[in-house]
N, CA and C of each residue as an Amber inpcrd file, in Angstrom:
protein
   393
  49.6750000  74.1390000 110.1170000  48.7040000  75.3680000 109.7930000
  50.0410000  76.7590000 109.7650000  49.7690000  77.5230000 108.6470000
  50.6870000  78.2100000 108.5550000  50.4970000  79.7570000 108.9650000
  49.0680000  80.0360000 108.7480000  48.6300000  81.5360000 108.9850000
  47.3290000  81.2170000 109.9540000  47.0370000  82.1070000 110.3700000
  45.9400000  82.1000000 111.4180000  44.7120000  82.2170000 110.4130000
  43.7100000  81.5180000 110.7990000  42.4970000  81.4020000 110.0910000
  41.6440000  82.9220000 110.6240000  41.8350000  83.4000000 111.5700000
  41.0430000  84.7640000 111.5320000  41.4840000  85.8640000 111.4000000
  42.8730000  86.1860000 111.3560000  43.4240000  87.5460000 110.8640000
  44.8080000  87.3640000 109.6620000  44.8460000  85.9000000 109.3020000
  46.1000000  85.5920000 108.2000000  47.1530000  85.7810000 108.7000000
  47.6820000  86.1060000 109.9900000  49.0590000  86.5250000 109.9510000
  49.9040000  85.2680000 110.3950000  50.7920000  85.5380000 109.7220000
  52.1030000  83.9270000 109.8120000  52.0780000  83.8090000 111.4600000
  52.2870000  82.4300000 111.3410000  52.4130000  81.6240000 112.7560000
  53.8520000  81.3210000 112.9900000  53.8610000  81.5450000 114.1680000
  55.4220000  81.3310000 114.5810000  55.6800000  79.9770000 115.8340000
  54.4370000  79.0940000 115.7980000  54.2660000  78.1560000 116.6020000
  53.8630000  78.4030000 118.1590000  53.3650000  79.4500000 118.3520000
  52.7660000  80.2450000 119.6810000  51.2320000  79.3910000 119.5630000
  50.5950000  79.1990000 120.8200000  49.4660000  78.5370000 120.8780000
  48.4100000  79.7540000 120.6680000  48.9300000  81.1900000 120.6420000
  47.6250000  82.1500000 120.2450000  48.5380000  82.7540000 119.4100000
  47.6730000  83.3630000 118.7090000  47.8320000  84.2640000 117.4030000
  48.4300000  85.7650000 118.0730000  49.7930000  85.9030000 117.4600000
  50.3910000  87.1360000 117.8340000  49.5660000  88.7210000 117.6080000
  48.9710000  88.7810000 116.4840000  48.0640000  89.5700000 116.3050000
  46.8280000  89.7740000 116.8860000  45.9380000  88.9560000 116.6420000
  44.4120000  88.9030000 117.0810000  44.4450000  88.4320000 118.3900000
  45.2200000  87.3560000 118.8420000  45.1740000  86.7100000 120.1110000
  44.1700000  85.4860000 120.0780000  43.8030000  85.2250000 118.7860000
  43.1820000  83.8250000 118.8220000  43.6050000  82.5560000 119.1380000
  42.8740000  81.7720000 120.2070000  43.2380000  80.3260000 120.5530000
  43.5870000  79.4870000 119.4760000  44.6330000  78.8310000 119.1490000
  45.1340000  78.0550000 118.4450000  45.3760000  76.3390000 118.4620000
  45.3010000  76.3540000 119.8990000  45.2600000  75.0390000 120.5790000
  44.8110000  74.1080000 120.1250000  43.1870000  74.3180000 119.9560000
  42.2500000  73.0600000 119.5360000  42.2890000  72.7570000 117.6940000
  42.6780000  73.8240000 117.2830000  42.7300000  74.1430000 115.6700000
  44.4430000  73.0150000 115.6600000  45.1410000  73.1660000 116.2690000
  46.3450000  72.3440000 116.0230000  45.9490000  70.8250000 116.5730000
  45.1430000  70.6830000 117.6130000  44.9630000  69.5790000 118.0140000
  43.9320000  68.6640000 117.0060000  43.3970000  69.2860000 116.2900000
  42.3710000  69.0290000 115.1190000  43.2860000  68.7000000 113.8770000
  44.1890000  69.2930000 113.7590000  44.9510000  69.1770000 112.3530000
  45.8900000  67.6460000 113.0240000  46.4160000  67.4760000 114.2070000
  46.8440000  66.2690000 114.3030000  46.0400000  65.2220000 114.3830000
  44.7530000  65.2500000 115.0290000  43.8640000  64.2900000 114.9360000
  43.4860000  63.9740000 113.6040000  43.4500000  64.5850000 112.5050000
  43.3270000  64.3070000 111.0740000  44.6180000  63.9590000 110.4080000
  45.9220000  64.1720000 110.6460000  46.6710000  63.4190000 110.2990000
  46.8690000  62.0140000 110.9990000  46.4510000  62.0760000 112.0610000
  46.5080000  60.4120000 112.7370000  45.5090000  59.7190000 112.0720000
  44.4820000  60.2380000 111.6420000  43.4650000  59.0280000 111.1570000
  43.8420000  58.6710000 109.4980000  44.5620000  59.6710000 108.8790000
  45.0660000  59.4660000 107.3210000  46.0680000  58.6000000 107.3620000
  47.0940000  58.6410000 108.6540000  48.0470000  57.3610000 108.9250000
  47.3380000  56.1090000 109.0710000  46.2430000  56.0930000 109.9880000
  45.4910000  54.7280000 110.0490000  44.8460000  53.9890000 108.7990000
  44.6080000  55.1530000 108.0680000  43.9200000  54.4260000 106.8600000
  44.8770000  54.2200000 105.9050000  45.9090000  54.9280000 105.8050000
  47.0610000  54.0460000 104.8380000  47.6970000  52.9670000 105.1840000
  47.6520000  52.9350000 106.7060000  48.2840000  51.6740000 107.1740000
  47.0240000  50.5600000 106.9880000  45.9170000  50.7400000 107.1340000
  44.6930000  49.5230000 106.8970000  44.4540000  49.2640000 105.4450000
  45.0840000  50.3600000 104.2380000  45.0520000  49.8490000 102.8580000
  46.4050000  49.4270000 102.8720000  47.3110000  49.3050000 103.6130000
  48.6100000  48.4320000 103.0560000  48.5900000  46.8830000 103.5940000
  47.3170000  46.8840000 104.2290000  46.9850000  45.5570000 105.0600000
  45.6950000  44.8960000 104.2450000  45.0800000  45.6430000 103.3370000
  44.2050000  45.3390000 102.7530000  43.0270000  45.2200000 103.3790000
  42.8360000  45.8470000 104.5210000  41.7510000  46.5270000 105.2570000
  40.7320000  47.3590000 104.5890000  40.2770000  47.5330000 103.6150000
  39.5490000  48.1840000 102.9370000  37.9810000  48.7740000 103.6870000
  37.5890000  48.2520000 104.5390000  36.4390000  48.7060000 105.2030000
  37.0790000  49.8290000 106.4080000  37.8650000  49.2200000 106.7070000
  38.9070000  50.1000000 108.0590000  39.5500000  51.2720000 107.4410000
  40.2050000  50.8390000 106.5570000  40.5120000  52.2810000 105.5730000
  39.2750000  53.4810000 105.3300000  38.4710000  52.8340000 104.9290000
  37.2000000  53.5540000 104.5080000  36.8790000  54.5010000 105.5320000
  36.4250000  53.5240000 106.3770000  36.1130000  54.6570000 107.4120000
  37.3470000  55.5780000 108.5590000  38.3890000  55.0140000 108.2090000
  39.5470000  55.9290000 108.8460000  39.5640000  57.4710000 108.1790000
  39.2530000  56.9720000 106.4310000  39.4640000  58.0860000 105.7940000
  38.1930000  58.7600000 105.7690000  37.1850000  58.4200000 106.2910000
  35.9860000  59.2700000 106.6560000  36.0400000  60.4050000 107.7930000
  36.6430000  59.6030000 108.7170000  36.7660000  60.7740000 110.1080000
  37.9030000  61.7720000 109.7970000  39.0640000  61.4230000 108.9370000
  40.4430000  62.0340000 108.8040000  39.6430000  63.2480000 108.0070000
  38.6350000  63.1760000 107.0680000  38.0850000  64.2550000 106.2070000
  36.8310000  64.9920000 106.8020000  36.1600000  64.5260000 107.9230000
  35.6690000  65.1700000 108.6720000  36.3930000  66.1080000 109.5120000
  37.5910000  65.8940000 109.7990000  38.0620000  67.1760000 110.5770000
  38.9360000  67.8770000 109.6980000  39.6140000  67.3860000 108.8040000
  39.6770000  68.1850000 107.9720000  40.0670000  67.8170000 105.9020000
  39.8670000  68.7140000 105.5360000  39.6960000  68.5090000 103.8230000
  41.1780000  68.5840000 103.6990000  41.6250000  67.3260000 102.9380000
  42.9440000  67.0000000 102.8250000  43.0920000  66.3100000 101.2480000
  43.8880000  66.7320000 100.3580000  43.9210000  66.3560000  98.6580000
  44.1340000  64.6900000  99.1030000  45.3470000  64.5600000  99.8710000
  45.2900000  63.1060000  99.9750000  44.5200000  61.9970000  99.8590000
  44.0180000  62.4990000 101.4150000  42.7590000  61.9850000 101.9650000
  41.4940000  61.4390000 100.9400000  41.2220000  62.5460000 100.1330000
  40.2840000  62.6060000  99.1570000  40.6610000  61.6910000  98.1330000
  42.0460000  61.7410000  97.7290000  42.1550000  60.9510000  96.5980000
  42.4950000  59.7190000  97.0480000  42.8230000  59.1180000  98.2080000
  43.1170000  57.6900000  98.7730000  41.2470000  57.3920000  98.4900000
  40.3080000  58.2110000  99.1890000  38.9280000  57.9340000  99.2040000
  38.5840000  57.2550000  97.6620000  39.0450000  58.1810000  96.7530000
  38.7010000  57.7210000  95.4240000  39.3330000  56.4560000  94.8550000
  40.4490000  56.3770000  95.2390000  40.9830000  55.0570000  95.0620000
  40.3180000  54.0160000  95.7910000  39.8810000  54.0980000  96.7390000
  39.1880000  52.7900000  97.5610000  37.9530000  52.8640000  97.1590000
  37.3260000  53.8550000  96.6100000  36.0210000  53.5450000  95.8090000
  35.8740000  52.8700000  94.6870000  36.8850000  53.3660000  93.8460000
  37.2530000  52.5630000  92.5280000  37.9100000  51.1720000  92.8460000
  38.8500000  51.0630000  93.8750000  39.3640000  49.5950000  94.0010000
  38.5000000  48.8220000  94.7410000  37.1880000  48.8940000  95.4000000
  36.4280000  48.3810000  95.7810000  35.2660000  47.7310000  94.7720000
  34.9160000  48.8350000  93.8830000  34.0490000  48.5560000  92.3870000
  34.6250000  47.3980000  91.7740000  36.1870000  47.5970000  91.6060000
  36.5350000  46.7590000  90.7180000  36.5690000  45.5400000  91.2740000
  36.7990000  45.2630000  92.4310000  36.6930000  44.0570000  93.2560000
  35.3970000  43.4860000  93.3480000  34.2380000  44.0270000  93.7370000
  32.9190000  43.6060000  93.8260000  32.1270000  43.3900000  92.5320000
  32.6270000  44.1470000  91.6220000  31.7010000  43.8430000  90.4070000
  31.9590000  43.0200000  89.5820000  33.1820000  42.6250000  89.0400000
  33.3920000  41.3090000  88.4260000  33.1590000  40.3090000  89.4050000
  32.9250000  39.9990000  90.5220000  32.8790000  38.8530000  91.2590000
  31.3520000  38.3940000  90.7080000  30.7550000  39.3320000  91.2160000
  29.0190000  39.2810000  90.9650000  28.9210000  38.3570000  89.4460000
  29.5790000  39.1020000  88.5370000  29.3100000  38.7670000  87.2410000
  29.8150000  37.1890000  86.9950000  30.9360000  37.0270000  87.3540000
  31.6890000  35.5900000  87.5290000  30.5940000  34.8220000  88.3980000
  29.9560000  35.1220000  89.3770000  29.0310000  34.3060000  89.9670000
  27.9390000  34.1200000  89.4580000  27.2670000  34.6620000  88.7180000
  26.3000000  34.8740000  87.8970000  26.3590000  33.9100000  86.5920000
  27.6790000  33.9280000  86.1650000  27.8770000  33.0790000  85.0920000
  28.3080000  31.2880000  85.7000000  28.5890000  31.5730000  86.8230000
  29.1440000  30.3960000  87.6030000  27.4540000  29.5790000  87.9660000
  26.7860000  30.3500000  88.1270000  25.2960000  29.8430000  88.3460000
  24.8290000  29.0580000  87.3660000  25.0280000  29.4720000  86.1640000
  24.1570000  28.9180000  84.8710000  25.0640000  28.4360000  83.7130000
  26.0120000  27.4330000  83.9850000  26.6980000  27.3820000  82.8680000
  26.0570000  26.7190000  81.8930000  26.8720000  27.5750000  80.3950000
  25.8540000  27.1640000  79.2500000  26.0510000  25.7570000  78.7650000
  27.6170000  25.3170000  78.7450000  28.2380000  24.0920000  78.1880000
  28.1440000  22.9500000  78.9580000  27.6520000  23.1130000  80.1510000
  27.5370000  21.6280000  81.0860000  29.0400000  21.8420000  81.8350000
  29.8720000  22.4420000  81.4440000  31.5680000  22.2420000  82.3300000
  31.3150000  22.6460000  83.4670000  32.0930000  22.7220000  84.2990000
  32.7820000  22.5900000  85.7240000  32.8170000  24.1810000  85.6270000
  32.2140000  25.2900000  85.7750000  32.7760000  26.7840000  85.6150000
  34.0300000  27.1220000  86.5390000  34.8940000  27.5210000  85.9730000
  36.0040000  28.4590000  86.7240000  35.4580000  29.5220000  87.8810000
  35.7110000  29.0810000  88.9940000  35.0510000  30.2050000  90.2370000
  36.7990000  31.0810000  90.5030000  36.2240000  32.2750000  91.0460000
  37.1950000  32.8360000  91.1610000  36.8440000  33.7770000  92.7490000
  37.8370000  33.4380000  93.5460000  37.5060000  33.9630000  94.9170000
  38.1200000  35.4550000  94.8740000  37.2650000  36.2210000  95.9610000
  37.9310000  37.5340000  96.2560000  39.3970000  37.7950000  96.5100000
  39.8920000  36.6710000  96.9160000  41.5150000  37.3430000  97.2140000
  42.3760000  37.0060000  96.0960000  41.5430000  35.9790000  95.0560000
  42.4350000  36.0190000  93.6690000  41.9690000  37.6050000  92.8510000
  41.0120000  38.1020000  93.0510000  40.6270000  39.3350000  92.6670000
  41.4680000  40.9770000  93.2360000  41.5300000  40.6410000  94.8760000
  42.4180000  41.5730000  95.3450000  43.5840000  41.4520000  94.7270000
  44.3340000  40.3810000  94.7210000  45.7360000  40.1430000  94.2180000
  45.9660000  40.9300000  93.1310000  44.7850000  40.8870000  92.0420000
  45.3260000  41.1500000  90.9590000  44.9350000  43.2520000  90.8690000
  44.3180000  43.4240000  91.9020000  44.3970000  45.0170000  91.8590000
  45.7110000  45.8030000  91.6600000  45.4480000  46.5630000  90.4430000
  46.7670000  47.3030000  90.5000000  46.4590000  48.6590000  91.9000000
  48.1570000  48.7940000  91.7630000  48.4310000  49.9030000  93.1700000
  48.8090000  49.1580000  94.4300000  49.1390000  47.8980000  94.4300000
  49.7040000  47.4030000  95.3610000  50.7850000  48.0300000  96.0860000
  51.5360000  49.2210000  95.3250000  52.6670000  49.6530000  95.9670000
  51.9800000  50.7090000  97.2010000  51.4660000  50.7490000  97.6300000
  50.7450000  51.1040000  98.9190000  51.6890000  50.9410000 100.0870000
  52.1630000  49.7130000 100.0300000  53.0370000  49.4220000 101.2380000
  54.3270000  50.5010000 101.2920000  54.7730000  50.1940000  99.9260000
  55.9350000  50.9920000  99.7640000  55.7760000  52.5540000 100.0220000
  54.5610000  53.0590000  99.6160000  54.1880000  54.5310000  99.5260000
  54.1630000  54.7720000 100.9570000  53.9210000  53.9910000 101.9260000
  53.4830000  54.0180000 103.5680000  54.7260000  54.4370000 103.9330000
  55.5530000  53.2280000 103.7780000  56.9150000  53.3170000 104.6530000
  57.5670000  54.4450000 104.2610000  57.5680000  55.0060000 102.8250000
  58.5930000  56.2030000 102.6170000  58.0440000  57.2540000 103.3510000
  56.2150000  57.3980000 103.1390000  56.0060000  58.6230000 104.0210000
  56.3110000  58.4330000 105.4820000  55.9870000  57.5740000 106.3200000
  55.9420000  57.4190000 107.5280000  57.0010000  56.7250000 108.3490000
  57.6160000  56.2360000 107.7430000  59.1300000  55.7000000 108.4630000
  60.3600000  56.0780000 108.7120000  60.3990000  57.0660000 107.6350000
  61.6760000  57.4910000 107.3650000  61.7370000  58.9040000 108.1570000
  61.1210000  59.1180000 108.9770000  61.4550000  60.5180000 109.9340000
  62.4940000  60.2010000 110.6490000
């Protein structure tokens, strides 16, 4: 937070605004909590824990709207759609083979391995481990 949300004065790191006297400690704590939830979400994404990542992003966005968190939520939504829709289509095809041959079944792990954007692990290390 660079400016006071009440009077828009530049902040110098103090716990109260120098101009209006507004207490800023809780606001800064909320920002830190939102950052922590965003880091957890990215960590969950790097381990392919999509549901945990979705929950962590939801909590981060409940505390503070952040463009990175919103982008990751969109990526997660598109990724989960890409994973589960084709699986249902292949499961339907597997249930009723037309030529009588053994259908080739595809597992969720096979689908997840093909999802683009596996560079999240590198992205995570660049963001949070080089400090």
